[in-house]
Residue, then its C-alpha position, 0 to 999 in steps of 0.5 A: m287147267t294146270d297149277p303152276s305149283s302142280p308136280r309136273t312143274q317140280l319134275p326133271p325132264v325125261a327122255p321120251e324113250v324112259v317114259a315109253e319103256a315104263v309104261e310098256q312094262l306095266s300090266a294091262r290092269l295097271r295101264k287102266k289106272l295109269d291116266a288117274a295116277v298121273a293126274d294124282c301124282p303127289p308133289g315132289t321134294a328135292l333131295p339135299g345137295g341137288g341129288g334128284v327129287t322124291f315122290a312119296f306114295g303112301e308111307d312105304t312108296v317112294v319114287t326117286l328121280r336122279p337126273g344126270p349132268s344135263g339135267a334131264v332123266t335119260t336112263a332107266p336106272q335114274a328112276e327108282c321106286s321102293c315098291l315090290l313091283a318096281p321097276r314094273c310098278l304104277h308109281r314110277a310110270a305115273v311120275l315119269g308119265a307126269a314129268p315133261l319131256a325132255e329134248p332128244e340128246p344129239a347123236a354122236a355123227d352131229a360133232d360138228a354141230e355148234p354147242g348150244a345151237a340144238d334144233d328140234g328138226s321141225a317137218a319139212t314145209d313141202a310134206d303137205s304138198a306131197a302127202a295127199g297121194a301118200a295118203e291115198a296109198g297109205p303107208g303100204g301103198s306101191v310106188a313106182e320105181p324112180p327113174a334110174a340116176a345119171s352116173a355121178p361120184d357119190p350119188a345121194p340115195a334115191g329114198p328112205t332106207p328099208a329101216q326108215v320105211r319100216a320105222a315111218g310105218a310104225l309112226w304111222e300106226a301110233a299116230a294113227g292110233a292116236l288121232a282116232a282116240g283124240v284128246t279125250a282118250g289120248g291118255a298116258v298110254v296112247q302117248a307112251e306108244l308114240l314116244r316108242a315109235a318116235h325113239t324108233a324113228r330117231l334110231a333110224g335117222l328120222n329126227r324130223a319125224e321124232a320131233a313132230a311126234l313130240r309136238v303131238v305128244r306135248g300138244l295132247r298133254a297140254a290139251r288135256d291139262r287145259s294149259p292156257g297157251q294150248r291151242l287146238s288148231d296148233l295140235t291139229a297142225s301138228f297131227r298133219e304134219l306127223l302123219a304127212g311125214a310119216a306117210l311120205v317115208a312109209a310109202g318110200s316117196a320121200g325123196p333123198g334120204a337126207a332131205a327126208a331125215g332131217g338133222a338132229r341138230r343145226a350143223y355149222g359149217d365154214g362161212g369164211s369171211l363175212r360182212v353183216h349188217g344189222l337189220c332188227r332185233e326181235p325178243v323171243l319168248t316160248a311156251s316152254g320157258y325160254g327167253g332171249v332175243v335174235t338179231h337179224l342181219l343181212g349180207p352185202d348179197g342179200t343173204a339173211y343171217s342172225v345171231s341168237d341167244v336164247r336160254p332158259g329164263g322166260l320174260a326176264r330174259a327176253r327183256g333183258a337180252g336185248t341189251a346183252s353182249v354179243a357172244l361172237g368173236g370177241g366182238v364189243l357190241d351188244h344186240a342193240g348196237l349190232a341191230r343198228g350196226g354191222l360186223r366183219i367176221v373172219g372164219a365165220t361158222v354158218s348153219a344152213d339157216g343162216r345162224l352164225g356160230a361162236g366158234r373159238g376160231v371166229r373173230a369179229t370187228p364192229l362196222p358202221g351200220a347201214d340205213w334201210a334206204a341203202e343196199p343191201a337192206a333196200a332190196l327187201f323193201a323193193r320186192p312186191v309183197g305179193e310176189v314174196v308171199a307167194g313164194l313162201l307159200a309155194g314152199a320156198n325155204g328162208p332162214d328160220g326165225p325164232a320159232e317158238d318150241g322149234e317151229p320154223s318162222p317165215p323170212l322177213l319182209g320189208c314194205t312202205v305202207e300208210v296207216v288206215g287206222a285201228a280195226g279191232e285188235h289190229v292196224v289196217v295199212r295200205v302198201a304203197d303204190g296201190g298195194p294191198l291192204l294189210r293188217l298189223r298184229p303184234a309179233h308177240p302179244h305179251p303185255e310186257l313186251p311193247h309190241t302192242e303199245n307200239l301198234r296202238r300209237i301207230a294206229a292213232h296217227p292215220g295218214l302216217v307213212l312208214r316202213v315196216l319190216g316184219r314177218p308174214d303170217l301165213d295162217r292169216a289173210a294179209t296179215l304182217r307181224p312187225l319186228a320194226v318200223g322206220p321213217v320214209p326218206g322225203a316224206a312229210h308225215t313220217l316217223r321222227l326218231p332219235e339219231e342214235w336209233l339210226g333210222r329204225a324202231d325195234l317194236g319188241y324193245d323200243r318204246l314209241q313216244g309222242a315226240n316220235f310222231p309228226g304234228g300237225a294235220p296228216g296228209p290224204v288218208p287212204a280210203a278203206p272199205a267200211d269192213v276189211t274183208d277177209p277171204l280166209a274168214d268169209a269161205p265156208l272152209w271153216r266147216v271143214r276146219r271145225l270137223l278136223e279138230c273135232g276129230v283131234a279133240g274127240g277122236r273118231r267118235a266125235v267125227a262120226e257123231a257130228a256128221r250123222g243125220e243131217g250133219a253132213a249135208a249141213f257142211a257139204v252143201p255150203l261148201r259145193r255152193a262155194g265151189l268148193g266140191g273137193a273139200a266137201d267130197l273129202a270132208v264126206a268121206l271122212a265122215a263116212e270113214a269115221d262111222r264105218r265101224p263093221r262088226d261080227a255077230f258077236g259084236r266084235l269089231t272086223d276092222p280095228s285099224a284106224d288106218a283108213y280113218a287116218r288117211a281119210w283125215l289126212a287127206s282132208a287136212v292137206h287139201l284144206a291146207a292148200a285151200e287156205r294157202s291159195l286164200v292167203a296168197a290171194s289176199w296179198s295180191 
């Protein structure tokens, strides 16, 4: 487990291409020693005046990192070693390999992007749905020619460019090798190959693919370091997104080049004059040390907007930003006031995902807030929840929320619910008018944030009727992560909030007290089953999930070992009994491919490529994701 005082926490971030180049320069003999050298990297010593950090390897060898103005090491000359083998030495590569990865610098073409609005360009949400065919064909598979487009001025490109196809093919090959190695063998050399391919993808304009590769490398590092916040399921999803996106582009079936490539930064365009009303504010706390707040807004036509203030600072920054001034057009509101008020904005700059920019020409004037019972907020609570979630799971894109380390989040969902009670770590509620049972889970479980305590107080009042505004958890059955709650107009047993809260409580900042709940006996408590069922947990799909995660953790060999003997029947038979024959067939095919290692008469592998294994793993992973989405959608109906 990584110690907070370990050398990695003292190192400045390093550009991925610098790490890849340092490892590539090593000899085969030194590469075998690299993982041990990274683990034994000595603590750093800061140079006077903030000129860099030095690392002493013995008495005569010193590695010096001199970050640039951005605080990151972005070029090879900024990393020096005093030994005779430098720069092709183990000491320099070990220090660079132990350093955290820097975010890619914005390309020159992104000059119109709003300052401070960096975006890692996460993988497209519809990549999985189309990747199964690409996985069957492989990166080199042939695809039918697209029909000729109708004549139109300035037609969009029909697909990825040849350079993008080549870059995606190289990224697929590196990702397949990393998947076959798994966490146990996915050391610095494997990671460097991924970083090199990721940099090539960026040069070709595949920024989303690069971001997916960096997420995989960070996940491999966290898993090998046994970091507290690391989850094998997250790394499995990262591998699936990386392989799916690379397969689509490499096969030439990714659609228009701009959609396949994504953007390196969040670009802002002219939004004209806007009127926006506050909905709620949400604390942001990421594993990479960033903290802040995002205030969610709504336009008169129902368009979602947001104002973000996220910077390095962790928990203290997340807690304090809730009452910080809004840096938008010279407005006098803080985030607490904006969440319950509104703005008239002249010369607005807006990104494609609804983020409002703070350009020099923006002017903002405060407006009175709008109650949730009035338009435009009322429309959020009028649409059936099952319809909303079905659209999200089908690939409907909404504005990005404050995602951890760049992952996009689903848009907000509103509903009126009645509290059933506590069930384990969550609160069970029933949607009004005969709706489904939902589980309310904290939007952020950090004990210093009031999410969990507020939900605990709500669970102690069965029969309580309230309005909930939150974000659906698309990875869990019928689960909503509430950001704010409010009373239901005209209901007797509902919340009683102070007037200055304007009918809503932000669960990440406001703390509910006993006076905010009604006294006396509640109304009729809604009936709930003795054991709230979870179709996702009850389905035998967990067997496929465990096999895929076993491959991510232990590599190809672990999948083969898990399925040998009666192992294949142990997970295939229950799947077929449950009517999941497709999942069973794909899992059996994955196990067979993992165990297929043909050798010649001298014991040498005749097919060392991991391409077929990666295709089989991706096909099973994409099918699993689609099956789980179907079960999640059914749980909301």
